[in-house]
C-alpha positions as CSV (number, residue, x, y, z in Angstrom):
1,X,222.4,-157.8,41.8
2,X,222.6,-156.4,38.3
3,X,220.5,-153.3,37.7
4,X,217.3,-153.7,35.7
5,X,217.4,-151.2,32.9
6,X,214.3,-150.3,30.9
7,X,215.0,-148.1,28.0
8,X,211.8,-146.6,26.6
9,X,211.1,-144.4,23.5
10,X,208.1,-142.7,25.0
11,X,207.6,-139.8,27.4
12,X,204.4,-141.4,28.9
13,X,204.2,-141.0,32.7
14,X,204.2,-144.3,34.6
15,X,201.5,-144.7,37.3
16,X,202.7,-144.8,40.9
17,X,200.7,-144.6,44.0
18,X,202.4,-142.9,46.9
19,X,201.6,-144.4,50.3
20,X,201.3,-142.5,53.5
21,X,204.7,-141.6,54.9
22,X,204.2,-140.3,58.4
23,X,203.5,-136.6,58.6
24,X,201.6,-136.5,55.3
25,X,201.7,-137.6,51.7
26,X,203.9,-136.3,48.9
27,X,201.2,-134.9,46.6
28,X,202.9,-133.7,43.4
29,X,200.9,-133.2,40.3
30,X,202.0,-132.5,36.7
31,X,205.2,-134.6,37.3
32,X,207.0,-137.1,35.1
33,X,207.9,-139.7,37.6
34,X,210.4,-142.1,35.8
35,X,211.4,-143.7,39.0
36,X,211.9,-140.6,41.1
37,X,208.7,-140.9,43.1
38,X,209.2,-144.6,43.7
39,X,212.6,-144.0,45.3
40,X,211.6,-140.9,47.2
41,X,208.6,-142.5,48.8
42,X,210.6,-145.6,49.6
43,X,213.4,-143.5,51.1
44,X,211.1,-141.5,53.4
45,X,209.3,-144.7,54.4
46,X,212.7,-146.3,55.1
47,X,213.8,-143.3,57.2
48,X,210.6,-143.4,59.2
49,X,210.9,-147.2,59.8
50,X,214.6,-146.9,60.7
51,X,213.9,-144.1,63.2
52,X,211.0,-146.2,64.8
53,X,213.2,-149.3,65.0
54,X,216.1,-147.4,66.5
55,X,213.9,-145.6,69.0
56,X,212.4,-149.0,70.1
57,X,215.8,-150.6,70.4
58,X,217.4,-147.6,72.1
59,X,220.0,-147.2,69.4
60,X,220.8,-144.8,66.6
61,X,219.7,-145.5,63.0
62,X,221.9,-145.6,59.9
63,X,219.6,-144.5,57.1
64,X,222.2,-145.3,54.4
65,X,222.6,-149.0,55.2
66,X,221.3,-151.5,52.6
67,X,219.5,-148.9,50.6
68,X,221.5,-148.5,47.4
69,X,219.9,-151.0,45.0
70,X,219.7,-150.1,41.3
71,X,216.8,-152.5,40.8
72,X,214.2,-149.8,40.0
73,X,216.4,-147.8,37.5
74,X,214.6,-146.5,34.5
75,X,216.8,-145.0,31.7
76,X,214.9,-142.9,29.2
77,X,216.9,-140.7,26.8
78,X,213.8,-139.2,25.3
79,X,213.3,-136.7,28.1
80,X,215.3,-134.6,30.6
81,X,212.9,-135.8,33.3
82,X,214.6,-139.2,33.5
83,X,218.0,-140.7,34.4
84,X,220.3,-141.1,31.5
85,X,222.8,-143.3,33.3
86,X,223.3,-145.4,36.4
87,X,225.8,-142.7,37.7
88,X,223.0,-140.1,37.6
89,X,220.7,-142.3,39.7
90,X,223.3,-143.1,42.3
91,X,224.3,-139.4,42.5
92,X,220.7,-138.3,42.9
93,X,220.3,-140.9,45.7
94,X,223.2,-139.4,47.6
95,X,221.7,-135.9,47.2
96,X,218.3,-137.1,48.4
97,X,219.8,-138.8,51.4
98,X,221.4,-135.5,52.5
99,X,218.0,-133.8,52.7
100,X,215.8,-133.6,55.7
101,X,212.2,-134.9,55.5
102,X,210.9,-131.3,55.5
103,X,213.2,-130.5,52.5
104,X,212.1,-133.5,50.6
105,X,208.4,-132.6,51.2
106,X,209.1,-129.1,49.9
107,X,210.7,-130.2,46.6
108,X,208.6,-128.9,43.7
109,X,209.0,-132.2,41.8
110,X,210.8,-135.5,42.0
111,X,213.5,-134.7,39.4
112,X,214.9,-131.7,41.4
113,X,218.0,-133.6,42.6
114,X,218.8,-134.7,39.0
115,X,218.7,-131.2,37.7
116,X,221.1,-130.0,40.4
117,X,223.3,-133.1,39.8
118,X,223.6,-132.2,36.1
119,X,224.0,-128.4,36.7
120,X,226.9,-129.1,39.0
121,X,228.3,-131.6,36.5
122,X,228.2,-134.5,38.9
123,X,229.8,-132.8,41.8
124,X,227.7,-134.2,44.7
125,X,228.9,-131.7,47.4
126,X,228.1,-128.7,45.1
127,X,224.7,-130.2,44.1
128,X,223.7,-130.8,47.7
129,X,224.6,-127.2,48.6
130,X,222.8,-125.9,45.6
131,X,219.5,-127.8,46.1
132,X,219.5,-126.8,49.8
133,X,220.0,-123.2,48.8
134,X,217.2,-123.4,46.3
135,X,214.7,-125.0,48.7
136,X,215.5,-122.3,51.3
137,X,215.0,-119.6,48.6
138,X,211.7,-121.1,47.5
139,X,210.4,-121.0,51.1
140,X,211.7,-117.5,51.8
141,X,210.4,-116.2,48.5
142,X,207.0,-117.8,49.1
143,X,206.9,-119.6,45.7
144,X,204.0,-121.8,46.7
145,X,201.9,-118.7,47.6
146,X,202.9,-117.0,44.3
147,X,202.0,-120.1,42.3
148,X,198.6,-120.5,44.0
149,X,197.7,-116.8,44.0
150,X,194.7,-117.6,41.6
151,X,193.9,-121.1,42.7
152,X,190.7,-120.7,44.7
153,X,191.1,-124.1,46.3
154,X,194.6,-123.3,47.7
155,X,194.9,-119.5,48.1
156,X,194.7,-117.9,51.5
157,X,193.5,-114.4,52.3
158,X,196.4,-112.0,52.8
159,X,196.7,-110.6,56.2
160,X,196.8,-106.8,56.7
161,X,200.6,-106.8,56.8
162,X,201.0,-109.3,54.0
163,X,201.3,-108.6,50.3
164,X,198.5,-109.7,48.0
165,X,200.2,-111.7,45.2
166,X,197.0,-111.8,43.1
167,X,196.9,-108.0,43.0
168,X,200.7,-107.8,42.3
169,X,200.6,-110.4,39.5
170,X,197.5,-108.9,37.9
171,X,199.2,-105.6,37.6
172,X,202.5,-107.1,36.4
173,X,200.8,-109.0,33.6
174,X,198.7,-106.2,32.3
175,X,201.0,-105.4,29.3
176,X,201.8,-109.0,28.4
177,X,205.5,-108.6,29.1
178,X,205.8,-112.3,29.9
179,X,203.5,-115.2,29.2
180,X,203.4,-118.8,28.0
181,X,202.0,-119.6,24.6
182,X,202.5,-122.7,22.4
183,X,205.0,-125.5,22.4
184,X,208.0,-126.6,20.5
185,X,207.9,-129.8,18.3
186,X,208.6,-132.0,21.4
187,X,206.1,-130.4,23.7
188,X,208.3,-127.9,25.7
189,X,206.4,-124.8,26.6
190,X,207.4,-121.5,25.0
191,X,207.6,-118.5,27.3
192,X,207.5,-115.1,25.6
193,X,209.3,-112.2,27.2
194,X,208.9,-108.7,25.9
195,X,211.2,-106.2,27.7
196,X,209.6,-103.4,25.6
197,X,206.3,-104.0,27.4
198,X,207.8,-103.3,30.9
199,X,205.2,-101.5,33.0
200,X,206.8,-101.5,36.4
201,X,210.2,-100.9,38.0
202,X,209.5,-102.6,41.4
203,X,212.4,-105.1,41.5
204,X,210.7,-107.4,44.1
205,X,207.5,-107.6,42.2
206,X,209.4,-108.1,38.9
207,X,211.1,-111.1,40.4
208,X,207.8,-112.5,41.8
209,X,206.2,-112.1,38.4
210,X,209.1,-113.8,36.7
211,X,209.0,-116.7,39.2
212,X,205.2,-117.1,38.5
213,X,205.7,-117.2,34.8
214,X,208.6,-119.7,34.9
215,X,206.6,-122.0,37.2
216,X,203.6,-121.9,34.9
217,X,205.8,-122.6,31.8
218,X,207.4,-125.5,33.6
219,X,203.9,-126.9,34.6
220,X,202.9,-126.7,30.9
221,X,206.1,-128.6,29.8
222,X,205.6,-131.2,32.6
223,X,202.3,-132.4,31.3
224,X,204.0,-133.3,28.1
225,X,206.8,-135.2,29.9
226,X,209.4,-132.5,29.8
227,X,211.1,-130.4,32.5
228,X,212.6,-127.7,30.3
229,X,211.1,-124.6,28.7
230,X,211.9,-122.4,25.7
231,X,212.3,-118.6,26.1
232,X,211.4,-116.3,23.2
233,X,212.7,-112.9,24.0
234,X,211.3,-110.2,21.7
235,X,213.0,-106.8,21.8
236,X,210.6,-105.0,19.5
237,X,209.7,-101.7,21.1
238,X,212.5,-101.9,23.6
239,X,214.2,-98.6,24.5
240,X,217.0,-97.9,27.0
241,X,214.4,-96.1,29.2
242,X,212.8,-99.5,29.8
243,X,216.0,-101.2,30.6
244,X,216.0,-102.7,34.1
245,X,218.7,-101.7,36.6
246,X,221.8,-103.9,36.6
247,X,220.8,-105.3,40.0
248,X,217.5,-106.6,38.5
249,X,219.3,-108.1,35.6
250,X,221.7,-109.9,37.9
251,X,218.9,-111.1,40.1
252,X,217.1,-112.5,37.0
253,X,220.2,-114.4,35.9
254,X,220.8,-115.6,39.4
255,X,217.2,-116.9,39.7
256,X,217.3,-118.6,36.3
257,X,220.8,-120.2,36.8
258,X,220.7,-121.1,40.5
259,X,217.1,-121.7,41.4
260,X,215.8,-122.9,38.0
261,X,218.9,-124.9,37.1
262,X,218.5,-127.1,34.0
263,X,215.1,-125.6,33.2
264,X,216.0,-123.7,30.0
265,X,216.1,-125.7,26.8
266,X,216.9,-122.8,24.5
267,X,216.5,-119.0,24.5
268,X,215.7,-117.2,21.3
269,X,216.5,-113.5,21.2
270,X,214.4,-111.9,18.5
271,X,214.7,-108.4,17.1
272,X,217.7,-107.4,19.2
273,X,218.4,-103.6,18.8
274,X,221.9,-102.5,17.6
275,X,222.9,-101.5,21.1
276,X,222.0,-104.9,22.4
277,X,225.6,-106.0,21.7
278,X,226.8,-103.5,24.4
279,X,224.1,-104.8,26.9
280,X,225.1,-108.4,26.1
281,X,228.8,-107.6,26.7
282,X,227.8,-106.2,30.2
283,X,225.9,-109.3,31.3
284,X,227.9,-112.0,29.5
285,X,230.4,-112.4,32.4
286,X,227.5,-113.4,34.7
287,X,226.1,-116.0,32.3
288,X,227.1,-119.6,32.8
289,X,229.0,-121.1,29.8
290,X,226.4,-123.8,29.2
291,X,223.7,-121.2,29.3
292,X,225.5,-119.1,26.6
293,X,225.4,-122.1,24.3
294,X,221.6,-122.2,24.6
295,X,221.1,-118.6,23.5
296,X,220.2,-118.1,19.8
297,X,220.1,-114.7,18.2
298,X,217.3,-114.6,15.7
299,X,217.7,-111.7,13.2
300,X,216.4,-111.9,9.7
301,X,215.3,-115.1,7.9
302,X,218.6,-116.9,8.5
303,X,218.6,-116.1,12.1
304,X,215.0,-117.4,12.5
305,X,215.9,-120.8,11.0
306,X,216.8,-122.3,14.4
307,X,213.5,-121.5,16.0
308,X,211.6,-122.6,12.9
309,X,213.3,-125.9,13.0
310,X,212.8,-126.4,16.7
311,X,209.1,-125.7,16.3
312,X,208.7,-128.5,13.7
313,X,209.3,-126.8,10.4
314,X,208.1,-123.7,8.5
315,X,204.4,-124.6,8.2
316,X,204.0,-125.4,11.9
317,X,206.1,-122.4,12.9
318,X,204.1,-120.0,10.8
319,X,200.8,-121.1,12.4
320,X,201.9,-121.4,16.0
321,X,204.6,-118.8,16.6
322,X,203.9,-115.2,17.1
323,X,205.1,-112.8,14.3
324,X,208.2,-111.7,16.3
325,X,209.5,-115.2,16.0
326,X,208.6,-115.9,12.4
327,X,204.9,-116.7,12.6
328,X,202.4,-115.3,10.1
329,X,199.0,-116.2,11.6
330,X,196.9,-113.5,13.3
331,X,197.0,-115.0,16.8
332,X,194.7,-113.7,19.5
333,X,196.0,-110.7,21.5
334,X,197.1,-111.6,25.0
335,X,194.5,-111.2,27.7
336,X,196.0,-111.2,31.2
337,X,192.7,-111.8,33.1
338,X,191.9,-114.9,31.0
339,X,195.5,-116.1,31.3
340,X,195.7,-115.8,35.1
341,X,192.4,-117.7,35.5
342,X,193.4,-120.7,33.3
343,X,194.5,-124.0,34.9
344,X,198.1,-123.5,35.9
345,X,199.4,-126.1,33.4
346,X,197.5,-124.6,30.4
347,X,199.2,-122.0,28.2
348,X,197.4,-119.0,26.7
349,X,195.2,-119.7,23.7
350,X,195.9,-123.4,24.1
351,X,193.5,-125.5,22.0
């Protein structure tokens, strides 16, 4: 049967109701579905039905049989949260079929297989290994607990031998070294990073804080139909005394490239100090070639042109960007307590 393609020019999220699938329901919010949820729910239901049928008949089940139709394909070139080709859909189905039910239930969103498929340039075996590694990392690193540290409906009281993520994150955010504020012209969240505001040197907590901020920026982008974020890295006030150890830098790159694959739309480096070239030369060998192409150095009016264009032109940029990135408006000073108590998919000072 020929695949039914629906090319749309909108990023609107289609409505899909997930049915019960055995142990529980896949409850994912702030997601752009575009066919991912439809297939995932159908696949889990299919696996459960196959297992029940096989158990009743006393035979083994073959989950892959007769489950490769392209009928529900949705191609949408306006967002990264959608298939751009039939090959992508088929590749993602192979990845999904390699995951256990527990792994599927733990996916942060429906498009995760697609991101790893693209990050590994269509190599299914590598994409399967990568997604399994990331799911294991998310569990070990307790990403869900970090994300829900300030959600009173989901947080749990830390046991005596456990770390209190709310306390850790409150301290880490005190100086405003990382936070999400504003969006580019297409609705991708902008995450500001200020190495000059570093206030701790605890590597584990630095990584937890970074994960929290990336997850929040992603949630803000997701509500606008996008899965990628913009990084605005401001080096004003940065000195070598505040430079993180190389191990922290490597872990940061590792987290961004491996566990948040295909999440960065662009990174704007503002006010880089003269010695930044030496620092960049040190870390450049660890940066993926595709990632390197997304890094823009913004120095002077000419250097800021890229970020101004991406924000929707000079007038919008002046009003919505902070001064480090070419803005001129007196935006409100960052307040970490207010920020941490906002809904998770709402950026600071969002109107």
